[in-house]
C-alpha positions in Angstrom: 69.0 -71.1 -129.4 72.3 -72.6 -131.3 71.4 -71.4 -134.6 70.5 -67.8 -133.5 74.3 -67.9 -131.5 75.6 -69.0 -135.3 74.0 -66.1 -136.6 75.5 -63.4 -134.5 78.9 -64.8 -134.9 78.5 -65.0 -138.2 77.0 -61.5 -138.9 80.5 -58.8 -138.9 79.0 -56.7 -135.9 77.9 -59.7 -134.1 81.2 -61.6 -134.0 82.8 -58.3 -132.8 80.5 -57.4 -130.4 80.4 -61.1 -128.6 84.3 -61.1 -128.6 84.6 -58.2 -127.0 81.6 -59.4 -124.7 83.4 -62.7 -124.0 87.3 -61.1 -123.4 85.8 -58.6 -121.3 84.0 -61.1 -118.9 87.2 -63.4 -119.2 89.1 -60.2 -118.2 87.0 -59.6 -115.4 87.0 -63.1 -113.9 90.6 -63.1 -113.9 90.9 -59.9 -112.4 88.3 -60.6 -109.3 90.4 -64.5 -109.0 93.4 -62.2 -108.6 92.1 -60.1 -106.0 90.9 -63.1 -104.2 94.2 -64.3 -104.2 95.7 -60.9 -103.2 93.3 -61.3 -100.0 95.1 -64.9 -99.1 98.5 -63.4 -99.5 97.4 -60.6 -97.1 95.9 -63.0 -94.7 99.2 -65.0 -94.5 100.9 -61.6 -94.2 98.7 -60.5 -90.9 99.2 -63.9 -89.7 103.1 -64.3 -90.2 102.8 -60.6 -88.0 100.4 -61.6 -85.4 103.1 -64.5 -84.8 105.7 -62.4 -84.7 104.1 -59.7 -82.1 103.3 -62.8 -80.2 106.8 -63.9 -79.6 107.8 -60.4 -78.7 105.1 -59.8 -76.2 106.3 -63.1 -74.7 110.1 -61.5 -74.6 108.5 -58.1 -73.3 106.6 -60.1 -70.6 109.3 -62.1 -69.5 111.9 -58.9 -69.5 109.0 -57.1 -67.1 108.7 -60.0 -65.0 112.7 -60.5 -64.4 112.3 -56.5 -63.7 109.9 -56.7 -61.4 111.8 -59.6 -59.4 115.1 -58.1 -59.5 113.5 -55.0 -57.6 111.8 -56.7 -55.5 113.1 -57.7 -51.8 111.2 -61.0 -51.2 112.7 -62.9 -54.4 116.1 -63.7 -55.3 116.7 -62.4 -59.2 118.3 -65.4 -60.7 116.0 -68.4 -62.2 114.0 -70.2 -61.2 113.1 -67.4 -59.1 112.7 -68.3 -55.3 112.0 -66.4 -52.0 114.9 -64.6 -50.7 115.4 -65.4 -46.8 113.4 -61.9 -46.6 110.7 -63.2 -48.1 110.5 -66.3 -46.6 110.5 -64.9 -43.3 107.5 -62.3 -44.5 106.1 -65.4 -45.7 106.2 -66.9 -42.4 105.4 -63.2 -40.9 101.8 -63.4 -42.8 100.9 -67.0 -43.2 101.0 -67.0 -46.7 101.0 -71.1 -46.8 97.7 -71.3 -44.8 96.2 -68.6 -46.7 96.9 -70.5 -50.2 96.2 -73.7 -48.3 92.6 -72.2 -47.5 92.0 -71.7 -51.4 94.0 -73.9 -53.0 91.3 -75.9 -54.7 90.2 -72.9 -56.3 93.7 -71.8 -57.3 94.4 -75.2 -58.9 91.3 -75.0 -61.0 92.5 -71.6 -62.0 95.7 -72.8 -63.4 94.0 -76.0 -64.9 91.6 -73.5 -66.8 94.4 -70.8 -67.7 96.9 -74.5 -69.2 97.4 -75.2 -72.7 98.1 -78.5 -74.0 101.7 -77.2 -75.2 102.4 -74.7 -72.3 106.0 -75.8 -70.3 106.8 -74.9 -66.9 108.2 -71.5 -67.9 104.1 -71.2 -69.2 102.9 -72.6 -65.8 105.1 -69.9 -63.6 103.5 -67.0 -65.6 100.4 -68.5 -64.6 100.9 -68.6 -61.0 102.4 -65.5 -60.8 99.6 -63.8 -62.6 97.5 -65.5 -59.5 99.8 -64.6 -56.9 99.4 -60.7 -58.6 95.6 -61.1 -57.3 96.4 -62.5 -54.0 94.0 -60.0 -52.3 91.0 -61.4 -54.2 91.4 -65.1 -52.9 92.3 -64.6 -49.6 89.5 -63.3 -46.9 89.3 -60.0 -45.9 90.6 -60.8 -42.5 93.8 -62.1 -43.9 93.7 -59.2 -46.2 93.6 -56.7 -43.4 96.2 -58.1 -41.7 99.1 -58.2 -44.3 97.7 -54.1 -45.1 98.5 -53.6 -41.5 101.9 -55.5 -41.7 102.6 -53.4 -45.1 102.1 -50.5 -43.5 104.0 -50.8 -40.2 107.4 -52.4 -42.0 106.6 -50.0 -44.9 106.4 -52.2 -47.8 103.7 -51.4 -50.7 101.6 -54.5 -50.9 102.3 -54.9 -54.7 105.7 -56.4 -53.0 104.0 -59.5 -51.8 102.7 -60.5 -55.1 105.7 -62.6 -56.1 105.6 -63.9 -52.7 102.2 -65.8 -53.3 103.4 -66.3 -57.0 106.5 -68.6 -55.7 104.4 -70.5 -53.3 101.5 -71.5 -55.7 104.3 -71.9 -58.2 105.8 -74.4 -55.7 102.9 -75.8 -53.9 101.5 -76.7 -58.0 105.2 -78.3 -59.3 105.2 -80.5 -56.6 101.7 -81.8 -57.3 102.4 -82.3 -60.8 106.0 -83.7 -60.5 107.4 -80.4 -62.2 111.3 -79.9 -61.4 111.2 -75.7 -60.8 114.4 -75.8 -62.3 112.6 -77.0 -65.9 111.4 -73.5 -66.0 115.2 -72.3 -67.1 114.8 -74.8 -70.2 111.9 -72.4 -71.4 112.9 -68.9 -70.3 112.7 -66.9 -73.6 115.7 -64.8 -72.3 117.8 -67.9 -71.8 116.5 -69.7 -74.8 117.3 -66.7 -77.2 120.8 -65.9 -75.8 122.2 -69.8 -76.0 
C-alpha cells in the first residue's frame, strides 16, 4: 500500500491530484472548524442578550410594581411598601390575617418552592406579592364571597386587595425568617441603579 502511494505521488498527474485533494480536504476542515467557532460566538452573544433582557425585565417588573402600589389606596408608595391606615382597616374588616393563617403552611410551602439560593429580600417580597395576587384561589369560597360583597358595597376593585394580601404574607414570612422588612430597599433595582 505504501509503495502504491509512493508511485501515485511520483507520477505527474498523481502528485497534482493528490496535493489538490489534500489541500481541498484541509480547506474543508478549516472551514468547518470556523463554523463551529462561529456557532460558539453566536451562543455567547445570545447568552449576553438573554442576561440583559433578564435585567431589563426585572427593572420593568419593579417599575410596574411601584406604579401599582402608587395607585392603590391601601398601600403606601414609599419603600418598603406598607399598608396605609385605610389598608389596615380594610385588612381588619376582611379578616385577612385570619384567612392567611388558615392557609399559612400551604403559602409558606409555595414561597419556599419558588425561592432560589441567591434570592434577596426584594425577590422574596416579589414572591409574596405574586401570591397575594392569587388570594382568591387560596381562601375559602365563603371568605371570597365576603370580600366580593365588601368590595361591591365600598366601591373597591377586587384587585386592589392583592396588595393587602401580599404585604401581610410578606410580613408574616419575614417575621418567621428573621428578615428585616427594611432590607427590601437594599436590593430594590429602582434604588440600587440610582445610587
